[in-house]
PAFI-41349 format. One line per field, with one value per residue: residue in one letter; x, y, z of N, C-alpha, C, O in turn. Coordinates in steps of 0.1 Angstrom, whole numbers, m for minus. Atoms other than C-alpha are relative to their C-alpha. Example, Ala and Ser with C-alpha at 12.3 -4.5 7.8 and 13.67 -1.06 7.14 Angstrom:
<recs>
residuo <- c(A  S)
nx <- c(9  m9)
ny <- c(m12  m11)
nz <- c(0  0)
cax <- c(123  137)
cay <- c(m45  m11)
caz <- c(78  71)
cx <- c(9  m8)
cy <- c(12  11)
cz <- c(0  8)
ox <- c(19  m3)
oy <- c(12  22)
oz <- c(7  9)
</recs>
This chain:
<recs>
residuo <- c(M  S  M  A  F  L  S  I  P  L  V  V  F  L  V  F  V  A  P  L  W  L  W  L  H  Y  R  S  K  R  Q  V  G  Q  G  L  S  G  D  E  F  E  Q  L  Q  A  L  A  D  R  A  E  T  L  Q  D  R  I  H  S  L  E  R  I  L  D  E  E  A  P  N  W  R  H  K  Q)
nx <- c(6  10  m8  m4  12  4  m11  m2  8  m3  m12  4  8  m9  m10  5  13  1  m7  8  12  m4  m4  12  8  m6  0  14  1  m7  8  12  m5  m5  11  7  m8  4  13  10  2  8  14  6  2  11  12  2  5  13  8  1  10  13  4  4  13  11  3  8  14  6  3  11  12  4  7  13  9  m7  2  m3  m8  9  10  m4)
ny <- c(9  m8  m9  8  4  m11  m6  8  m4  m14  0  5  m10  m11  4  6  m5  m15  m5  5  m9  m13  1  2  m12  m10  4  m2  m14  m4  4  m9  m13  m1  m4  10  7  m4  6  m7  m13  2  3  m13  m8  6  m3  m14  m1  6  m10  m12  4  1  m13  m6  6  m5  m14  1  4  m12  m10  6  m1  m14  m4  7  m1  m11  1  13  m1  m4  11  10)
nz <- c(10  9  8  11  7  8  8  12  11  3  8  13  8  4  9  12  5  3  12  11  1  5  13  8  m1  8  14  6  2  12  12  2  4  13  9  9  10  14  3  m8  6  12  m4  m5  11  8  m7  2  13  1  m7  9  10  m6  m3  12  4  m9  4  13  m4  m7  11  7  m9  m1  12  2  m12  m8  m15  m5  m12  m12  m2  m10)
cax <- c(1532  1505  1533  1547  1512  1506  1540  1543  1512  1522  1556  1541  1517  1544  1569  1547  1511  1516  1543  1523  1492  1509  1525  1491  1474  1499  1501  1463  1465  1491  1470  1440  1461  1473  1439  1420  1436  1434  1405  1386  1392  1379  1348  1342  1346  1322  1296  1301  1296  1265  1251  1257  1238  1209  1208  1206  1177  1158  1162  1149  1119  1112  1113  1089  1065  1067  1055  1028  1015  1026  1012  1027  1051  1022  1001  1001)
cay <- c(m382  m357  m334  m361  m372  m337  m329  m359  m350  m313  m321  m343  m316  m289  m309  m327  m314  m276  m272  m294  m274  m241  m253  m265  m233  m210  m231  m229  m191  m188  m207  m185  m154  m164  m157  m175  m202  m199  m223  m205  m172  m186  m199  m165  m147  m171  m165  m127  m129  m150  m125  m96  m115  m122  m86  m74  m99  m86  m50  m60  m77  m47  m24  m47  m48  m10  m6  m32  m30  4  m4  m38  m27  m15  m47  m72)
caz <- c(365  352  339  317  307  293  279  255  235  236  222  195  185  184  165  140  138  141  114  90  98  92  60  46  57  40  9  4  10  m17  m42  m35  m39  m73  m89  m116  m137  m175  m177  m150  m167  m200  m183  m166  m199  m217  m189  m192  m229  m225  m199  m223  m250  m228  m216  m252  m259  m228  m240  m275  m259  m237  m268  m286  m256  m252  m288  m288  m252  m237  m202  m198  m171  m148  m152  m124)
cx <- c(m9  8  5  m11  m4  11  3  m10  3  12  m3  m7  9  10  m6  m13  1  8  m7  m13  3  4  m12  m8  6  1  m14  m2  7  m7  m12  4  5  m11  m6  10  m5  m13  m11  m3  m8  m15  m7  m3  m11  m13  m3  m5  m15  m10  m3  m10  m14  m5  m5  m14  m11  m3  m8  m14  m7  m4  m12  m13  m4  m8  m13  m9  7  m1  4  8  m9  m10  5  m5)
cy <- c(8  9  m7  m5  11  4  m9  4  14  0  m6  10  11  m4  m5  7  15  4  m5  8  13  m1  m1  13  11  m4  2  15  5  m3  9  13  1  3  m12  m7  4  m6  7  13  m1  m2  13  9  m5  4  15  3  m4  10  12  m3  0  14  7  m6  6  14  0  m4  11  11  m5  2  14  5  m6  0  10  m1  m13  0  2  m11  m9  m13)
cz <- c(m9  m9  m13  m9  m10  m10  m13  m12  m5  m9  m14  m9  m5  m10  m13  m6  m3  m12  m13  m2  m6  m15  m10  m1  m10  m15  m7  m1  m12  m12  m2  m5  m14  m10  m7  m9  m14  m4  7  m6  m13  3  4  m12  m9  7  m1  m13  m1  8  m8  m11  5  4  m13  m5  9  m4  m13  3  7  m10  m8  8  2  m12  m1  12  10  15  6  13  13  3  11  m2)
ox <- c(m9  3  4  m10  m8  8  7  m5  1  12  2  m5  8  14  0  m13  m4  3  m8  m16  m4  0  m13  m13  m1  1  m14  m9  2  m7  m15  m2  6  m8  m4  20  m15  m21  m22  m14  m17  m23  m19  m13  m19  m23  m15  m14  m23  m21  m14  m19  m23  m17  m15  m22  m22  m15  m17  m24  m19  m15  m21  m24  m16  m17  m23  m22  14  8  0  7  m5  m17  17  m3)
oy <- c(6  12  m2  m6  8  9  m3  6  17  7  m1  11  15  4  m3  11  19  12  3  12  18  8  5  16  16  5  7  19  14  4  12  19  12  7  m23  m1  10  1  9  18  7  3  15  16  3  7  19  11  2  12  18  6  5  16  14  2  8  18  8  2  13  16  3  6  17  13  0  0  6  3  m17  m10  m1  m10  m12  m23)
oz <- c(m21  m20  m24  m21  m21  m21  m23  m23  m17  m19  m24  m21  m17  m18  m24  m17  m14  m20  m22  m14  m14  m22  m20  m11  m18  m24  m18  m11  m19  m22  m13  m13  m19  m22  m4  m14  m15  m10  1  m7  m16  m4  1  m12  m14  1  m2  m15  m8  3  m8  m14  m1  3  m12  m10  4  m5  m15  m2  4  m9  m10  3  2  m10  m5  10  19  22  17  21  24  13  11  5)
</recs>
């Protein structure tokens, strides 16, 4: 009786659940492996451009502060 009790859920798991689980797992792995979509790449490029612009602004502000207040970096 206990052998049949355990074998039915095991068969259901192996026949239905395990293949579906494996298929979904490898499908998601394949999607991750494909890389960024076109829209995601454009967003990443826009963020990189924005970061570069902000970095240039910071360098400009630091040059101005170096000229007008030479010890500004050492003040707390």
